[in-house]
N, C-alpha and C positions, 0 to 999 in steps of 0.2 A: 605412329599411325597417321596416315594421310587423311585429309578431309574427305576424299572420295571413299576411302575404306571405312571411315567413321559413319558416313551416310549409309553405306551398304550394311554395316553392322546394325544400324538402327532399324532399317527396313526388314532385316532378317530376324528380328526379335520383337517381342511385345511384352509389356508389363502385366504379368498374370497375378491377380490377387488370389484367385482360387479356381479350381476346375473340379467338377464332380459329376457323377452319373446319378440321375434321379428321375422323377417324373415332372414333366412340364405342368405347372400348377395354374397357369393363367391363359386366357385367350383361346384362339382357334385350336391350338395343339394341346389343350388341357388334357391331361391323363396319359399323354404319350411318353414313352421312355425317351430321355434326352440327355445328352452330355453338355453341360454348361461350361462355358469358358468366360469367366468374369475378369475383364481387363480393368486395370487401375487408371484413374484419372477422370475427373468430372468437375466442371465449373458452373453447373446449373444451380446448385444450392438449395434443393428441396428440404425444407425444415423437417418434414416427416419421413425423410429417406431412412430406410432400415439397413442400408449398407454404407454409412458415412465413412467407414474405414477405406472405402474404395476411392475417395475423392483425391487423395494425394498420390499423384502419378509416380513420384519418386520413392514411395513407401513400399513398392512391390517389385519383386525381382524380375529382371528381363529373362525371358525364356525363348529359345529358338523356335521358329515356326515349325521346323522339322519335328522337334520333340513334342510340341503342342499337338500336332496332327497324329503322331504315333500314339500318344496316349488316348486321344479321342477314338482312334480306330480300333482300340482293344475291346470296345464294348459292343454288345449285340445290337443295341439301338443305334441306328445310323443317322439320327437327327442330332445336329449340333446347334446349340443356341449360344451366340456370342452376345454378351451383355456387359454391364458395368456397374458403377461408373457410367461414363458415356463412351461407348466403344468407338464411335466414329471420330474421336479425337486422334485416332491412329490410322495410318494407311493400311487398308485391309485387303487390297487386291491379291497380294501374295498369299495371305492366309486362306482366302476362299478358293483360290486356284488349287492350292495344296489339298484342301479338304475335299473338293470335288474330285481331284485325281485319286483320292483314297476311297471314293464311292460314298461320301457322306453328304447329307443334305445340310444346306447352310441357311440358318435363320438368324436374324438379328433383332434385338430390342433397343430402340434408340429414342431419344427425345427430339431428334431431328435438328438440333441447334447448330451443327457444324456446317462449314461451308462446302464440304464435299461429301457425297454419299459414295465412299469408296467400297470396293468389293463387289463380287457377283453373288447376289442373294436369291435364294429360292423363295424366301418369305421375309418381308420386312414388317415388323410390328412397330408402329409409330405411336409413341406415348408422349404427347406434348406436355410441357410444364409451364405454369404461369410465371415462373421465376426467370425465364429466358426465352425470347421469341424464336420459334423454329425458322430454319432456312426454307423458303418457298419451294426449293427443289425436292423436298421430301414428300410433298403432297401427292404428286402424280404417280410416284413409285411405291407408295405404301400399300400393302395388302390388307393391313389391319390397323384400325385406329382404336387405341385403348386409352380412354380418358379416366383418370383417377378422380373420383368425386369426394371432396373433403368438406365442401360447403354447398348449400343449396344454389348459390350463384354459379357454381361450376357447370350446371346444366346448360345455361345460356352460352357459356364459354365453350362447352363441348360442341354445341351446334355451330358455332363459328368455324371450328375446325372441320366438322363433318361437311360443311358447304364447300370446302376446298379440296377434299380428296376425290379420287376417281370413283366412277360408278361401281367398279369391281371391289372397292375397299369395304371390308366388313367392319361394322361399328360396334364398339363395346363400351359400356360404362362399368367401372369397377370401384367399389367403395374402398376408401383408404382404410387400412386394417384397424387402426386405433379408433376409427369413427364408424365402423361397420354397423353397430347396433342402431345408431342414429340415421345413417344414410341409406342402408339397404332398403328399408320400407319405401323411402322416397324414390329410389331407383326403380323398384318394382312398379310403383304407380306410374312413373315417368315412361317406362318402356311399354306398359299397357296402353298408354295414350299415344306413344310414338314408337310403333313396332318396328321401325327400321333399325332400332338399337337392340343389342343383346346384352345380357349381364355376364360379367366376368368376375369370378371370385378367386381369391388366393387359396385354392384348395390344398396346396402343399402345407400351408400353415395349420389347417385342420388335421392333416395327416401327420404333422410333426416331422416333416422331412425337409431337406434343404430345398 
C-alpha cells in the first residue's frame, strides 16, 4: 500500500468505540431521540470520566464512514451526536458531509482542546475541562457551553469560559454524577443568583439508558 492510499484509508475510516440509538440525556437537546457515535481516542485525562475505555484510540476498530452513516440512517430519529473520547482528534469533514447527505443533523460534544474544529456541525456542545486548555477557536463557534461542576471553585472557572463564548451560546452548569448530591443544591442557588445559566442533568442515568 502506498503512503497516499494509507492516508486515504485513514480518512475514510474512524475508530468507533460504540454506536447506539437512545435519548440525549444532557444539555439543549435533552430528551430528543438521538443516534450516538462514540469515537475512540482522548488525551484530556478527566479523573472522573465515565468512559475511560474510550481513551486508547488503538483499542477500537476502524469503521468505514459509509457503514457508520448507513447504520445511523436506519433510525427514525435524525439527530446524530458524535462524542468520545475527544472526537475532534480525528478529521471529521467527510463524516459530516456524508451525514448531511443522508438527511441527518450533526451534533458534536467536545472539550475543544484540538487544534482544528473539523466538520460541518449543526450544533456544537463545548464542554471544557480543567485538565487541558481549550483551543481559542472553539469559543466563537460553540452553540452550547456545558461546564461540569465537581467542586465549588468550578463556578468561577465556568464564568471564565462564559466570558469568551459568543452571545448566542447557551450556558449550562452540570453536576458531576458522583458529586450530584453535594453540588446540585449549590448549582441551583448559583443559577438563581446568575440566571444567564441553566442547569443540565444527566437524565439518561436516572432512566438507566445509555
